[in-house]
C-alpha positions as CSV (number, residue, x, y, z in Angstrom):
1,M,-0.9,-1.9,-36.4
2,I,-0.3,-2.9,-32.6
3,N,-2.9,-0.4,-31.2
4,K,-5.4,-1.8,-33.8
5,W,-4.9,-5.6,-32.0
6,L,-4.9,-4.1,-28.6
7,F,-8.1,-2.1,-28.8
8,K,-9.8,-4.8,-30.9
9,H,-13.1,-5.6,-29.2
10,I,-14.1,-9.2,-27.9
11,D,-16.3,-10.5,-25.6
12,N,-16.0,-10.0,-22.1
13,S,-17.7,-13.0,-20.5
14,A,-14.1,-14.2,-19.3
15,L,-13.6,-11.4,-17.4
16,V,-16.8,-10.9,-15.7
17,V,-17.2,-14.2,-14.6
18,F,-13.6,-13.9,-13.4
19,R,-14.2,-10.8,-11.3
20,I,-17.2,-12.8,-9.8
21,I,-14.7,-15.8,-8.8
22,F,-11.6,-13.1,-7.6
23,G,-13.7,-11.2,-5.5
24,L,-15.2,-14.2,-3.6
25,L,-12.0,-15.6,-3.1
26,C,-10.5,-12.4,-1.7
27,F,-13.2,-12.6,0.4
28,L,-12.5,-16.2,1.5
29,E,-8.8,-15.7,1.9
30,S,-9.2,-12.3,4.1
31,V,-12.0,-13.9,6.4
32,G,-10.4,-17.3,6.4
33,A,-7.1,-15.7,7.7
34,I,-9.3,-14.6,10.8
35,F,-11.0,-17.9,11.6
36,T,-7.8,-20.0,11.0
37,G,-6.1,-18.1,13.6
38,W,-3.6,-16.6,11.1
39,V,-3.8,-13.0,11.6
40,K,-3.5,-13.8,15.3
41,R,-0.4,-16.1,14.8
42,T,1.4,-13.8,12.2
43,L,0.2,-10.2,13.3
44,I,-1.6,-9.8,16.8
45,D,0.6,-12.4,18.8
46,P,4.0,-11.3,18.1
47,E,5.6,-8.2,19.8
48,F,7.6,-7.8,16.4
49,T,7.0,-8.3,12.8
50,F,9.7,-8.5,10.4
51,S,8.4,-6.2,7.6
52,F,10.2,-5.8,4.4
53,I,13.2,-3.7,5.0
54,G,12.7,-0.3,3.9
55,F,8.4,-0.5,5.0
56,E,9.3,-0.6,8.6
57,W,6.9,1.8,8.9
58,L,4.0,-0.3,7.9
59,Q,3.2,-1.8,11.3
60,P,0.1,-4.1,12.7
61,L,-2.7,-2.2,14.1
62,P,-2.6,-2.2,17.8
63,G,-4.9,-4.4,20.0
64,F,-7.6,-6.5,17.8
65,G,-7.2,-3.6,15.0
66,M,-6.0,-6.4,12.5
67,Y,-9.0,-8.5,12.7
68,F,-11.1,-5.4,11.6
69,Y,-8.4,-4.9,8.8
70,Y,-8.8,-8.1,7.4
71,A,-12.7,-8.1,7.6
72,I,-12.5,-4.9,5.8
73,M,-10.8,-6.5,3.2
74,G,-13.3,-9.3,3.3
75,V,-16.3,-6.8,2.6
76,L,-14.0,-5.3,-0.2
77,G,-13.6,-8.8,-1.9
78,L,-17.4,-9.2,-1.7
79,F,-18.1,-5.6,-3.4
80,V,-15.8,-6.6,-6.4
81,M,-17.6,-9.8,-6.4
82,V,-21.0,-8.3,-7.1
83,G,-19.4,-5.6,-8.9
84,Y,-20.2,-2.6,-6.3
85,K,-18.3,0.5,-6.6
86,Y,-15.7,-1.8,-8.3
87,R,-12.7,1.0,-9.2
88,F,-12.8,1.8,-5.8
89,S,-13.2,-1.6,-4.2
90,I,-10.5,-3.3,-5.9
91,I,-7.9,-0.4,-5.7
92,A,-8.7,-0.1,-1.9
93,F,-8.3,-4.0,-1.4
94,T,-5.3,-3.9,-3.3
95,V,-3.6,-1.1,-1.4
96,M,-4.7,-2.8,1.8
97,W,-3.8,-6.4,1.0
98,T,-0.1,-4.8,-0.1
99,A,0.4,-3.4,2.8
100,T,-0.3,-6.2,5.0
101,Y,2.2,-8.0,2.7
102,L,5.0,-5.6,3.4
103,M,4.3,-5.5,7.4
104,Q,5.6,-9.0,7.8
105,K,7.7,-11.9,5.9
106,S,7.8,-14.4,8.7
107,S,4.8,-16.2,6.4
108,Y,6.3,-15.1,3.1
109,N,4.5,-17.2,0.2
110,N,5.2,-16.0,-3.5
111,H,1.1,-16.4,-4.1
112,Y,0.8,-13.4,-1.9
113,Y,3.1,-11.5,-4.1
114,L,0.9,-13.0,-6.9
115,L,-2.4,-11.7,-5.2
116,I,-0.9,-8.0,-5.3
117,L,0.1,-8.3,-8.9
118,I,-3.3,-9.5,-10.3
119,S,-5.5,-7.3,-8.1
120,S,-3.4,-4.3,-9.5
121,I,-3.9,-5.4,-13.2
122,M,-7.9,-6.0,-12.2
123,A,-7.9,-2.2,-11.0
124,F,-7.4,-1.4,-15.1
125,L,-9.8,-3.8,-16.3
126,P,-13.5,-3.3,-17.0
127,A,-14.7,-5.8,-15.6
128,N,-17.9,-4.5,-13.9
129,K,-19.6,-3.9,-17.4
130,Y,-21.8,-6.9,-17.1
131,A,-23.6,-8.7,-14.1
132,S,-22.9,-6.1,-11.5
133,I,-24.6,-3.6,-9.2
134,D,-22.7,-0.8,-10.9
135,V,-24.6,-1.5,-14.0
136,K,-27.8,-2.0,-12.2
137,Q,-27.4,1.5,-10.7
138,N,-26.1,3.1,-14.0
139,P,-27.1,1.1,-16.7
140,S,-25.0,2.9,-19.3
141,L,-22.0,1.4,-18.2
142,K,-23.3,-1.9,-19.4
143,Q,-21.0,-3.6,-22.3
144,F,-20.7,-7.0,-23.7
145,S,-17.2,-6.4,-24.7
146,M,-14.0,-5.6,-23.8
147,P,-10.0,-4.7,-25.6
148,I,-8.5,-7.8,-26.4
149,W,-5.5,-6.6,-23.9
150,C,-7.5,-7.3,-21.1
151,K,-6.9,-10.7,-21.6
152,W,-3.5,-11.1,-22.9
153,V,-2.3,-8.8,-19.7
154,I,-3.5,-11.7,-17.6
155,I,-2.0,-14.3,-19.8
156,L,1.3,-12.3,-19.9
157,Q,1.9,-12.4,-16.3
158,L,1.0,-16.0,-15.9
159,F,3.6,-17.1,-18.5
160,I,6.3,-15.0,-16.7
161,V,5.0,-16.9,-13.3
162,Y,5.3,-20.3,-14.5
163,T,8.1,-20.0,-16.7
164,Y,10.4,-18.7,-14.0
165,A,9.3,-21.3,-11.7
166,S,9.9,-23.9,-14.2
167,I,13.3,-22.8,-15.1
168,A,14.2,-22.3,-11.2
169,K,13.7,-26.0,-11.0
170,L,16.6,-26.9,-13.1
171,Y,19.2,-27.3,-10.6
172,P,20.7,-30.8,-9.3
173,D,18.8,-31.1,-5.9
174,W,15.4,-30.6,-7.6
175,L,16.3,-32.8,-10.5
176,N,17.7,-35.8,-8.3
177,T,14.3,-35.4,-5.9
178,T,16.1,-34.3,-2.8
179,V,13.9,-31.3,-2.4
180,I,10.9,-33.2,-3.0
181,E,11.5,-36.0,-0.8
182,L,12.5,-33.5,1.9
183,L,9.1,-31.6,1.1
184,M,7.1,-34.6,1.4
185,K,8.7,-35.9,4.7
186,P,6.4,-34.1,7.3
187,K,3.7,-35.4,4.8
188,S,3.8,-39.3,6.0
189,N,1.1,-38.6,8.4
190,Y,-1.6,-37.7,5.9
191,F,-4.5,-40.0,5.6
192,L,-4.4,-42.6,3.1
193,V,-1.6,-41.1,1.1
194,G,1.0,-40.3,3.5
195,E,2.9,-43.6,2.5
196,L,2.2,-43.0,-1.0
197,L,3.9,-39.3,-0.8
198,Q,7.1,-41.0,0.5
199,K,7.6,-43.2,-2.5
200,K,10.6,-42.4,-4.8
201,W,8.8,-43.0,-8.1
202,L,6.1,-40.4,-7.0
203,H,9.2,-38.0,-6.1
204,Y,10.3,-38.3,-9.9
205,I,7.0,-38.1,-11.3
206,L,6.2,-34.7,-9.2
207,A,10.0,-33.2,-9.8
208,Y,10.1,-33.6,-13.6
209,G,6.4,-33.1,-13.6
210,G,6.6,-29.7,-12.2
211,I,9.1,-28.6,-14.6
212,V,7.1,-29.7,-17.4
213,F,3.7,-28.5,-16.4
214,D,5.2,-25.1,-15.3
215,G,6.9,-24.8,-18.5
216,L,4.2,-25.9,-21.1
217,I,1.1,-25.0,-19.1
218,I,0.1,-21.7,-20.6
219,P,1.2,-22.5,-24.6
220,L,-0.8,-25.9,-23.7
221,L,-3.8,-24.0,-22.9
222,L,-3.5,-21.5,-25.7
223,F,-3.4,-24.2,-28.3
224,K,-6.8,-25.2,-29.0
225,P,-6.0,-29.1,-29.5
226,T,-4.1,-29.5,-26.2
227,R,-6.6,-27.0,-24.2
228,K,-8.8,-29.7,-22.6
229,Y,-5.8,-32.0,-22.0
230,A,-3.9,-29.1,-20.2
231,F,-7.1,-28.0,-18.6
232,F,-7.7,-31.2,-16.9
233,A,-3.9,-31.7,-16.0
234,S,-4.0,-28.2,-14.4
235,V,-7.0,-29.6,-12.1
236,I,-5.0,-32.5,-10.8
237,F,-2.2,-30.3,-10.7
238,H,-3.6,-27.5,-8.4
239,L,-5.9,-29.9,-6.2
240,F,-2.8,-31.8,-5.4
241,N,-1.2,-28.7,-4.4
242,S,-4.1,-27.7,-2.6
243,F,-4.3,-31.0,-0.6
244,V,-0.9,-31.7,-0.2
245,F,0.5,-28.0,0.8
246,Q,-2.7,-26.4,2.2
247,I,-1.8,-22.9,0.5
248,G,-5.5,-21.5,0.8
249,I,-7.1,-19.7,-2.1
250,F,-4.4,-20.1,-4.8
251,P,-4.6,-23.3,-6.5
252,Y,-8.5,-22.2,-7.1
253,L,-7.4,-18.7,-8.2
254,S,-4.6,-20.6,-10.6
255,L,-7.8,-22.7,-12.0
256,A,-10.1,-19.6,-12.6
257,F,-7.3,-18.1,-14.8
258,S,-8.6,-20.8,-17.4
259,L,-11.3,-18.8,-18.1
260,F,-9.4,-16.5,-20.1
261,F,-7.9,-19.5,-22.4
262,F,-11.2,-20.9,-23.6
263,E,-13.2,-19.3,-26.6
264,P,-15.6,-16.7,-25.1
265,K,-18.3,-18.4,-26.9
266,T,-17.7,-21.2,-24.5
267,I,-17.8,-19.3,-21.3
268,Q,-20.6,-17.2,-22.1
269,Q,-22.6,-20.6,-22.9
270,L,-21.3,-22.3,-19.5
271,F,-21.9,-19.0,-17.1
272,L,-23.6,-16.2,-18.6
273,K,-26.4,-17.8,-21.2
274,K,-28.9,-14.6,-20.9
275,K,-26.0,-12.3,-21.9
276,P,-25.9,-11.3,-25.4
277,F,-22.8,-12.8,-27.2
278,Y,-20.3,-9.9,-28.7
279,T,-19.3,-10.5,-32.2
280,S,-18.7,-7.1,-33.7
281,K,-14.6,-7.3,-33.1
282,E,-14.8,-3.2,-33.8
283,V,-11.4,-1.3,-32.8
284,I,-11.7,1.5,-30.4
285,L,-9.0,3.4,-29.4
286,P,-9.1,5.3,-26.5
287,K,-7.8,8.7,-25.5
288,F,-5.9,7.1,-23.1
289,K,-4.1,4.7,-25.2
290,T,-0.7,5.7,-25.1
291,P,-0.2,5.9,-21.3
292,L,-1.9,2.8,-20.6
293,V,0.2,1.0,-23.3
294,T,3.4,3.0,-21.6
295,I,2.4,1.5,-18.2
296,F,2.2,-1.9,-19.1
297,T,5.2,-2.0,-21.3
298,V,7.2,-0.6,-18.4
299,Y,5.6,-3.2,-15.7
300,F,6.1,-6.2,-17.6
301,V,9.9,-5.1,-18.5
302,F,10.1,-4.8,-14.8
303,Q,8.3,-8.2,-14.3
304,I,10.8,-10.1,-16.4
305,L,13.9,-8.4,-15.1
306,L,13.1,-8.5,-11.4
307,P,13.6,-12.6,-11.1
308,L,16.8,-12.2,-12.9
309,R,18.6,-9.9,-10.2
310,H,20.2,-13.1,-8.4
311,H,22.4,-13.5,-11.4
312,V,24.2,-10.4,-10.9
313,I,24.7,-10.8,-7.0
314,E,27.5,-12.7,-5.6
315,D,27.2,-16.2,-4.6
316,D,24.1,-18.9,-4.7
317,V,20.7,-17.5,-4.2
318,L,19.9,-20.7,-2.4
319,W,22.7,-20.1,0.2
320,T,22.2,-16.2,0.5
321,E,18.5,-15.6,-0.1
322,E,19.5,-12.4,-2.0
323,G,17.0,-12.0,-4.9
324,H,14.9,-15.1,-3.9
325,R,11.8,-12.9,-3.1
326,L,9.7,-11.8,-5.9
327,S,11.2,-14.1,-8.2
328,W,8.8,-17.0,-8.6
329,R,11.4,-19.7,-6.6
330,M,8.5,-21.3,-5.2
331,M,9.1,-24.6,-2.9
332,L,12.7,-24.9,-4.3
333,R,14.7,-25.8,-1.0
334,A,14.5,-26.5,2.4
335,K,16.7,-25.1,5.1
336,S,17.3,-26.0,8.7
337,G,19.8,-24.2,11.3
338,S,20.3,-23.0,14.3
339,A,21.6,-19.5,15.6
340,T,23.1,-18.1,18.7
341,Y,22.7,-14.2,19.4
342,T,25.2,-12.7,21.6
343,V,24.9,-9.2,22.8
344,K,28.2,-7.2,24.1
345,N,27.9,-4.0,25.8
346,K,30.1,-1.6,24.6
347,E,31.0,0.2,27.6
348,T,31.3,-2.7,30.0
349,G,32.5,-5.6,28.2
350,S,29.8,-7.7,29.6
351,V,28.8,-10.2,27.2
352,M,25.0,-11.9,27.3
353,R,23.2,-14.8,25.4
354,V,19.8,-13.9,23.9
355,K,17.2,-16.6,24.5
356,L,15.0,-16.1,21.6
357,S,11.9,-17.1,22.7
358,N,11.8,-14.2,25.1
359,Y,11.0,-11.9,21.7
360,L,10.0,-14.2,18.8
361,T,7.3,-16.8,18.1
362,R,8.3,-20.2,16.9
363,K,8.0,-19.5,13.4
364,Q,9.9,-16.2,13.7
365,Q,12.7,-18.2,15.7
366,R,13.0,-20.4,12.7
367,G,13.0,-17.3,10.6
368,V,16.0,-15.7,12.3
369,S,17.9,-18.9,12.3
370,V,18.2,-19.4,8.5
371,K,17.7,-16.2,6.6
372,P,20.1,-13.3,6.2
373,D,17.9,-10.7,6.0
374,M,15.8,-11.5,9.2
375,I,18.9,-11.9,11.1
376,W,20.3,-8.6,10.3
377,Q,16.7,-7.0,11.0
378,F,16.6,-8.9,14.5
379,A,20.1,-8.0,15.3
380,Q,18.8,-4.0,14.7
381,R,15.9,-4.9,16.8
382,L,18.0,-6.2,19.6
383,K,20.1,-2.8,19.3
384,E,16.8,-0.9,19.8
385,I,15.8,-2.9,22.7
386,F,19.0,-2.4,24.6
387,K,19.2,1.2,23.7
388,K,15.8,2.0,25.3
389,N,17.7,0.7,28.7
390,N,20.5,2.7,27.8
391,Q,22.9,0.4,26.6
392,D,25.0,0.6,23.6
393,V,25.6,-2.9,22.2
394,E,27.0,-4.8,19.8
395,V,25.3,-7.9,18.5
396,Y,27.1,-10.9,16.9
397,V,25.6,-14.0,15.4
398,N,27.0,-17.7,15.2
399,C,24.6,-19.3,12.7
400,R,24.9,-22.8,11.2
401,I,22.3,-24.0,8.2
402,S,22.0,-26.9,6.1
403,V,20.4,-26.6,2.5
404,N,18.5,-29.6,1.2
405,G,19.9,-31.8,4.0
406,R,23.6,-31.1,3.4
407,P,26.3,-30.7,6.1
408,Y,25.7,-27.9,8.0
409,K,27.9,-24.7,7.5
410,Q,28.6,-21.1,8.8
411,L,26.3,-18.7,7.4
412,I,26.9,-15.3,9.2
413,N,30.7,-13.8,10.0
414,P,30.5,-14.2,13.7
415,D,32.9,-11.7,14.0
416,V,30.8,-8.8,12.3
417,D,28.8,-6.9,14.9
418,L,25.7,-7.1,12.9
419,A,24.2,-3.8,14.7
420,S,26.5,-1.8,13.2
421,V,26.4,-2.7,9.6
422,E,23.9,-1.3,6.6
423,W,21.7,-3.3,4.9
424,E,22.7,-3.9,1.4
425,T,19.8,-3.8,-1.2
426,F,21.4,-4.3,-4.5
427,K,24.5,-6.3,-3.7
428,H,25.9,-9.0,-1.8
429,S,26.3,-8.3,2.1
430,K,29.8,-9.6,3.1
431,W,28.9,-10.7,6.2
432,I,27.2,-13.7,4.7
433,L,29.8,-16.2,4.6
434,P,30.5,-18.1,1.1
435,S,28.5,-21.2,0.3
436,K,31.3,-23.2,-0.7
437,Q,33.5,-22.8,2.4
438,D,35.6,-26.4,1.8
């Protein structure tokens, strides 16, 4: 019964239009990273990039290689847009984007992770079956339909993202607008709206509006009587985020997802009037149906469980950051801090204070002052640097941070040699001091 529903065919206009928009946005994201200087600041200028732990072997290409790397991703995005060698292009883009995501986290963004997931899903979808160069070169590929699961995997992924984003906001500092106030304070110089963004009444609208929007937007888009209103709210929400937070293509990608919620006939009439509209609703069971269903079942179980891991790790994720990434905990806290790194020579006993600016960019310095995993990684990096000079050293960190404007507290045990401890992937690191120290 479930197979008959999953593989029932519907009109594929939404997927075709989404492929075109998605490819264009991938192109803009890639070339935009070059022309805005992001590639230079993040991957070329730093002497050391903070890879995801376990992926240290993924390093930026030397010299200006990362410019070519991102240019190639831009070309692949265009290939996806026009449907040229689609399967190869989307897989290649996914692999390259994932690699560049894993090779640095100084500029971590949940949306970069979302792009990995959507690109991976798109690799499974028959998005090149109409309005593509592939079809022009091989007319036998042309189809006007797709199995209904192609629509629902996108919707389910979005439901997971938005639901976790909403639930994560249900904590005191968000509910009393402390977080929103801290996020808006740096925006006070914005043209026309800077002063408005500092108003308390607006902070309450943004705080509680964010919870309601994230929690209800998918159900409201699915429900036909509320669909148009939800879409209008979505336009306002995402354009506001684009203007205030300047987060690249992702507000527009989020709006593009709306294609999967409207009636296929509406999408076909709006964007592909020359395309015949598919009405047969036939069920076509492919030979690979069992492995396909298995793959996506495992995938979504993983997507549901992964954001919950911080609940089984000791202490508050807002403090430890353990379980924060890949969990849709978006713009939930403001952190500030300062850290002093001290290197002690094991042989001579001499002690030296490390000047962070000699090793790291400003953005990286902020990271190694508040984020435990980056603090640990930099301690390991210092050990390697001194080892090259035939010095065996210990590395101690005196770090104090403030979360959401609270008083500064000690984050790292200053008596632990971080150069000698192993990273704990699945459990709490004891050298991170408790969040409640009173």
